[in-house]
Backbone as a chain_set.jsonl record, in Angstrom:
{"seq": "MRKIFISAALAIASIASITSIVVHAQGTLQLSDLHGVVDPGGVTGYISGIATNTSGARIDQATITINLLNARGEILGTTSASGAAIAPGQHWRFRAPTTMPYDQSVVAMVKTS", "coords": {"N": [[-21.231, -13.454, 16.894], [-19.519, -11.87, 18.541], [-17.062, -12.303, 17.252], [-17.323, -11.126, 14.807], [-17.6, -8.489, 15.609], [-15.162, -7.873, 16.642], [-13.53, -8.36, 14.295], [-14.49, -6.118, 12.783], [-13.666, -3.97, 14.272], [-10.882, -4.313, 14.078], [-10.672, -3.786, 11.357], [-11.472, -1.125, 11.18], [-9.329, 0.006, 12.615], [-7.176, -0.615, 10.937], [-7.763, 0.933, 8.793], [-7.653, 3.454, 9.837], [-5.005, 3.725, 10.524], [-3.321, 4.31, 8.326], [-1.536, 6.732, 6.649], [-1.04, 9.449, 4.517], [1.74, 9.532, 2.447], [4.885, 10.48, 1.051], [7.092, 9.108, -1.082], [10.262, 8.473, -2.678], [11.666, 6.551, -5.2], [14.774, 5.822, -6.169], [14.737, 8.372, -7.196], [12.855, 8.383, -9.135], [10.182, 7.435, -8.904], [7.143, 8.706, -7.381], [5.166, 8.407, -4.517], [1.837, 8.87, -3.47], [-1.224, 9.865, -1.762], [-1.861, 7.48, -0.295], [-3.895, 4.887, 0.942], [-5.968, 2.692, 3.093], [-8.366, -0.004, 2.49], [-10.698, -1.854, 3.723], [-12.487, -4.892, 3.196], [-16.09, -5.703, 3.789], [-16.447, -7.772, 6.707], [-13.901, -7.588, 7.58], [-11.369, -8.706, 7.042], [-10.076, -9.188, 4.494], [-8.875, -6.894, 1.809], [-7.398, -4.02, 0.456], [-4.414, -1.897, -0.114], [-4.162, 1.191, -1.608], [-3.018, 3.714, -3.899], [-1.235, 6.544, -5.482], [1.119, 6.354, -7.953], [3.793, 8.23, -9.36], [5.66, 8.873, -12.183], [8.372, 10.609, -11.891], [10.632, 11.014, -13.345], [12.621, 11.518, -16.466], [12.39, 9.642, -18.004], [10.93, 6.388, -19.4], [9.645, 4.015, -17.043], [10.158, 0.803, -16.991], [9.572, -1.57, -15.334], [7.975, -1.611, -12.267], [7.78, -2.169, -8.75], [6.081, -2.026, -5.75], [6.424, -2.451, -2.439], [4.945, -3.255, 0.622], [4.898, -3.293, 4.146], [2.866, -4.987, 6.476], [1.666, -4.247, 9.599], [1.518, -5.119, 13.267], [0.144, -3.733, 16.271], [2.356, -3.31, 17.928], [4.239, -2.711, 16.083], [5.403, -4.81, 14.738], [6.194, -6.898, 12.063], [3.581, -8.431, 10.244], [3.077, -9.473, 7.883], [3.323, -9.122, 4.112], [2.622, -7.115, 1.276], [2.223, -6.326, -2.177], [2.417, -4.347, -5.13], [2.546, -4.375, -8.592], [3.733, -2.744, -11.549], [3.986, -1.656, -15.068], [5.644, -0.22, -17.88], [5.458, 2.673, -17.388], [5.088, 5.829, -18.336], [7.074, 8.943, -18.592], [6.024, 11.444, -16.176], [3.578, 10.128, -16.021], [0.702, 8.975, -14.136], [0.241, 6.177, -12.052], [-2.349, 4.442, -10.749], [-2.214, 2.312, -8.133], [-2.979, -0.911, -6.631], [-2.47, -2.87, -3.781], [-3.258, -5.971, -2.528], [-4.701, -7.005, 0.528], [-4.709, -9.615, 2.961], [-5.119, -10.247, 5.553], [-5.852, -9.179, 8.93], [-4.539, -5.997, 10.155], [-2.71, -3.456, 11.914], [-1.126, -1.279, 11.197], [0.423, 0.131, 8.247], [3.282, 0.226, 6.121], [5.292, 1.544, 3.674], [7.676, -0.445, 2.454], [9.53, -0.985, 0.308], [10.363, 0.43, -2.809], [10.843, -0.39, -6.081], [12.328, 0.184, -9.01], [12.885, -0.144, -12.668]], "CA": [[-21.373, -12.12, 16.905], [-18.307, -11.256, 18.983], [-15.945, -12.426, 16.286], [-17.653, -10.055, 13.764], [-17.304, -7.124, 16.151], [-13.58, -7.763, 16.738], [-13.056, -8.061, 12.95], [-14.905, -4.772, 12.387], [-12.865, -3.195, 15.062], [-9.557, -4.322, 13.397], [-10.78, -3.127, 10.002], [-11.456, 0.363, 11.423], [-8.066, 0.401, 13.087], [-6.389, -0.677, 9.888], [-7.93, 2.118, 7.826], [-7.19, 4.706, 10.534], [-3.481, 3.834, 10.819], [-2.569, 4.581, 7.096], [-1.354, 8.157, 6.381], [-0.512, 9.712, 3.278], [3.168, 9.797, 2.611], [5.475, 10.662, -0.263], [8.294, 8.145, -1.226], [10.857, 8.409, -3.967], [12.449, 5.22, -5.546], [15.798, 6.191, -7.136], [14.462, 9.618, -7.871], [11.941, 8.25, -10.353], [8.703, 7.125, -8.715], [6.768, 9.35, -6.211], [3.962, 7.801, -4.046], [0.955, 9.771, -2.792], [-2.672, 9.447, -1.66], [-2.032, 6.072, 0.156], [-4.974, 4.662, 2.034], [-6.336, 1.295, 3.061], [-9.679, -0.217, 2.457], [-11.022, -3.288, 4.271], [-13.763, -5.323, 2.867], [-16.898, -6.177, 4.966], [-15.924, -8.97, 7.333], [-12.725, -7.108, 8.244], [-10.092, -9.439, 6.873], [-9.411, -8.786, 3.21], [-9.026, -5.502, 1.374], [-6.219, -3.482, -0.216], [-3.876, -0.641, 0.12], [-4.055, 1.898, -2.805], [-2.326, 5.036, -3.903], [-0.851, 6.912, -6.868], [2.605, 6.416, -8.177], [3.95, 9.228, -10.37], [6.964, 8.856, -12.762], [8.942, 11.961, -11.916], [11.878, 11.051, -14.172], [12.326, 11.88, -17.77], [12.256, 8.203, -18.924], [10.024, 5.421, -19.047], [9.922, 2.91, -16.189], [9.739, -0.496, -17.656], [8.98, -2.303, -14.437], [7.906, -0.982, -10.868], [7.198, -2.895, -7.771], [5.855, -1.346, -4.48], [6.229, -3.534, -1.311], [4.238, -2.626, 1.814], [4.77, -4.14, 5.275], [1.641, -4.92, 7.269], [2.322, -4.338, 11.055], [0.616, -5.128, 14.247], [0.163, -2.486, 17.163], [3.672, -3.177, 18.451], [5.185, -2.465, 14.992], [5.893, -6.018, 14.191], [5.609, -7.252, 10.683], [2.729, -9.594, 10.189], [3.091, -9.979, 6.438], [3.667, -7.984, 3.248], [1.712, -7.109, 0.139], [2.931, -5.63, -3.159], [1.725, -4.099, -6.441], [3.646, -4.196, -9.768], [3.37, -2.006, -12.751], [4.855, -1.798, -16.21], [5.626, 0.798, -18.991], [5.068, 3.954, -16.809], [5.688, 6.996, -19.179], [7.487, 10.179, -17.829], [4.805, 12.136, -15.834], [2.378, 9.387, -15.908], [0.264, 8.462, -12.87], [-0.288, 4.79, -11.943], [-3.106, 3.917, -9.605], [-1.939, 0.977, -7.846], [-3.758, -1.688, -5.589], [-1.956, -4.035, -3.203], [-4.254, -6.66, -1.849], [-4.36, -7.468, 1.902], [-5.547, -10.88, 3.183], [-5.223, -10.311, 7.039], [-6.053, -7.865, 9.678], [-3.366, -5.398, 10.543], [-2.939, -2.206, 12.522], [-0.525, -0.238, 10.519], [1.024, -0.278, 7.091], [4.346, 1.066, 5.846], [6.095, 1.186, 2.404], [8.989, -1.076, 2.727], [10.466, -0.77, -0.742], [9.827, 0.815, -4.161], [11.872, -0.752, -6.952], [12.178, 0.407, -10.503], [13.912, -0.577, -13.567]], "C": [[-20.124, -11.31, 17.364], [-17.242, -11.153, 18.119], [-16.125, -11.28, 15.169], [-17.32, -8.685, 14.295], [-15.872, -6.873, 16.268], [-13.15, -7.618, 15.322], [-13.398, -6.712, 12.459], [-13.92, -3.769, 13.041], [-11.333, -3.109, 14.483], [-9.613, -3.597, 12.126], [-10.767, -1.643, 10.073], [-10.036, 0.881, 11.752], [-7.133, 0.39, 11.949], [-6.519, 0.593, 8.799], [-7.47, 3.376, 8.596], [-5.713, 5.001, 10.662], [-2.825, 4.36, 9.509], [-2.649, 6.074, 6.892], [-0.782, 8.374, 5.089], [0.91, 10.099, 3.412], [3.8, 9.947, 1.2], [6.833, 9.858, -0.161], [8.914, 8.403, -2.604], [11.754, 7.137, -4.03], [13.535, 5.826, -6.59], [15.547, 7.423, -7.784], [13.587, 9.62, -9.006], [10.502, 8.025, -10.037], [8.246, 7.914, -7.491], [5.472, 8.779, -5.836], [3.173, 8.843, -3.356], [-0.407, 9.147, -2.591], [-2.784, 7.827, -1.227], [-3.061, 5.958, 1.124], [-5.299, 3.099, 1.902], [-7.936, 1.109, 3.026], [-9.897, -1.632, 2.757], [-12.406, -3.708, 3.755], [-14.676, -5.706, 4.014], [-16.443, -7.578, 5.46], [-14.546, -8.698, 8.049], [-11.375, -7.813, 8.064], [-9.362, -9.004, 5.527], [-9.691, -7.352, 2.722], [-7.84, -5.192, 0.465], [-5.786, -2.224, 0.153], [-3.696, 0.053, -1.257], [-3.395, 3.167, -2.714], [-2.017, 5.32, -5.289], [0.723, 6.919, -6.934], [2.848, 7.287, -9.483], [5.38, 9.0, -10.79], [7.381, 10.249, -12.875], [10.273, 12.117, -12.625], [11.551, 11.421, -15.616], [12.491, 10.757, -18.668], [11.264, 7.361, -18.351], [10.545, 4.433, -17.973], [9.315, 1.743, -16.667], [8.991, -1.355, -16.54], [9.105, -1.453, -12.963], [7.207, -2.004, -9.943], [7.217, -2.042, -6.396], [5.561, -2.387, -3.419], [5.916, -2.822, -0.12], [4.266, -3.69, 2.856], [3.509, -3.905, 5.997], [2.13, -5.171, 8.835], [1.236, -4.384, 12.118], [0.737, -3.839, 15.136], [1.407, -2.238, 17.696], [4.628, -2.819, 17.384], [5.851, -3.654, 14.37], [5.391, -6.355, 13.033], [4.919, -8.518, 10.789], [2.728, -10.196, 8.866], [3.345, -8.811, 5.5], [2.615, -8.04, 2.114], [2.474, -6.195, -0.892], [1.991, -5.314, -4.357], [2.767, -3.817, -7.513], [3.04, -3.456, -10.905], [4.347, -2.027, -13.796], [4.588, -0.554, -17.146], [4.931, 2.09, -18.506], [5.757, 5.139, -17.522], [6.18, 8.159, -18.209], [6.212, 10.981, -17.566], [3.588, 11.391, -15.614], [2.024, 8.987, -14.476], [-0.2, 7.088, -13.053], [-1.12, 4.688, -10.608], [-2.986, 2.497, -9.231], [-2.906, 0.44, -6.707], [-2.794, -2.838, -5.042], [-2.895, -4.798, -2.297], [-3.795, -7.12, -0.424], [-5.323, -8.654, 2.31], [-5.472, -11.215, 4.731], [-5.399, -9.099, 7.695], [-4.644, -7.35, 10.117], [-3.607, -4.069, 11.136], [-2.388, -1.037, 11.817], [0.079, -0.811, 9.205], [2.203, 0.77, 6.856], [5.014, 0.639, 4.591], [7.435, 0.749, 2.772], [10.092, -0.814, 1.548], [9.73, -0.311, -2.022], [11.088, 0.535, -5.082], [11.446, -0.439, -8.364], [13.204, -0.046, -11.426], [13.42, -0.227, -15.034]], "O": [[-19.722, -10.309, 16.771], [-16.517, -10.158, 18.102], [-15.174, -10.633, 14.729], [-16.829, -7.82, 13.569], [-15.399, -5.764, 16.019], [-12.356, -6.701, 15.109], [-12.59, -6.158, 11.714], [-13.428, -2.847, 12.391], [-10.692, -2.059, 14.436], [-8.693, -2.843, 11.807], [-10.188, -0.952, 9.233], [-9.592, 1.938, 11.303], [-6.295, 1.289, 11.891], [-5.597, 1.085, 8.148], [-6.928, 4.288, 7.971], [-5.22, 6.114, 10.848], [-1.714, 4.872, 9.649], [-3.741, 6.639, 6.955], [-0.063, 7.513, 4.582], [1.3, 10.854, 4.304], [3.173, 9.512, 0.233], [7.573, 10.001, 0.812], [8.19, 8.537, -3.59], [12.447, 6.752, -3.089], [13.192, 6.252, -7.693], [16.068, 7.626, -8.88], [13.489, 10.58, -9.77], [9.645, 8.393, -10.839], [8.974, 7.805, -6.505], [4.638, 8.631, -6.728], [3.769, 9.679, -2.678], [-0.727, 8.09, -3.134], [-3.616, 7.062, -1.714], [-3.175, 6.768, 2.044], [-5.011, 2.395, 0.934], [-8.685, 1.974, 3.48], [-9.338, -2.52, 2.114], [-13.373, -2.955, 3.873], [-14.19, -6.009, 5.104], [-16.099, -8.442, 4.654], [-14.114, -9.429, 8.94], [-10.407, -7.576, 8.787], [-8.222, -8.54, 5.516], [-10.629, -6.698, 3.179], [-7.351, -6.083, -0.228], [-6.564, -1.433, 0.687], [-3.031, -0.578, -2.078], [-3.194, 3.704, -1.625], [-2.389, 4.585, -6.204], [1.439, 7.426, -6.07], [2.205, 7.093, -10.515], [6.263, 8.931, -9.936], [6.922, 11.014, -13.723], [10.945, 13.145, -12.543], [10.388, 11.616, -15.971], [12.697, 10.865, -19.877], [10.798, 7.447, -17.214], [11.718, 4.06, -17.983], [8.092, 1.639, -16.763], [7.879, -1.814, -16.799], [10.092, -0.804, -12.618], [6.197, -2.609, -10.304], [8.233, -1.463, -6.011], [4.57, -3.113, -3.498], [6.567, -1.82, 0.177], [3.796, -4.807, 2.643], [3.082, -2.759, 6.144], [2.836, -6.115, 9.19], [0.17, -3.793, 11.948], [1.427, -2.914, 14.709], [1.697, -1.074, 17.973], [5.8, -2.617, 17.705], [6.767, -3.513, 13.56], [4.189, -6.175, 12.837], [5.426, -9.526, 11.282], [2.394, -11.373, 8.729], [3.553, -7.679, 5.937], [1.812, -8.972, 2.063], [3.291, -5.374, -0.474], [0.944, -5.935, -4.542], [3.738, -3.092, -7.299], [1.842, -3.597, -11.151], [5.496, -2.379, -13.531], [3.504, 0.03, -17.174], [3.961, 2.549, -19.11], [6.939, 5.383, -17.282], [5.668, 8.263, -17.094], [5.411, 11.213, -18.471], [2.619, 11.925, -15.073], [2.914, 8.691, -13.679], [-0.914, 6.769, -14.004], [-0.582, 4.842, -9.511], [-3.537, 1.595, -9.863], [-3.526, 1.206, -5.969], [-2.371, -3.682, -5.832], [-3.305, -4.216, -1.293], [-2.659, -7.555, -0.232], [-6.523, -8.653, 2.034], [-5.739, -12.35, 5.127], [-5.142, -8.033, 7.137], [-3.728, -8.122, 10.398], [-4.684, -3.525, 10.89], [-2.981, 0.041, 11.78], [0.231, -2.023, 9.05], [2.155, 1.925, 7.28], [5.293, -0.549, 4.433], [8.236, 1.493, 3.338], [11.263, -0.506, 1.768], [8.573, -0.672, -2.236], [12.168, 1.099, -4.906], [10.348, -0.768, -8.813], [14.33, -0.319, -11.01], [14.127, -0.499, -16.004]]}, "num_chains": 1, "name": "protein.A"}
């Protein structure tokens, strides 16, 4: 029972620590509406958001890398989402899976080509 309570507390902390931010990758991809979801049990889940192609050209490949941090800001792990063929002005709803409890998340890199 105690283990379940601790997992639930970590899950709530993980959700509360994610804030909406806007990031540009090479002036072409804008991220918004970032939030975390933790599945029942408090360990697995995902970080999702919307990536918008703000350029005038198609993005052939896009990768969003997110660092998962503990309360001290130390990196515990990473997760990522990849997309392809994102047209100009198109919105991509991405999901990056999480497989461990974490306190905060931060976008580490957005790569486009």
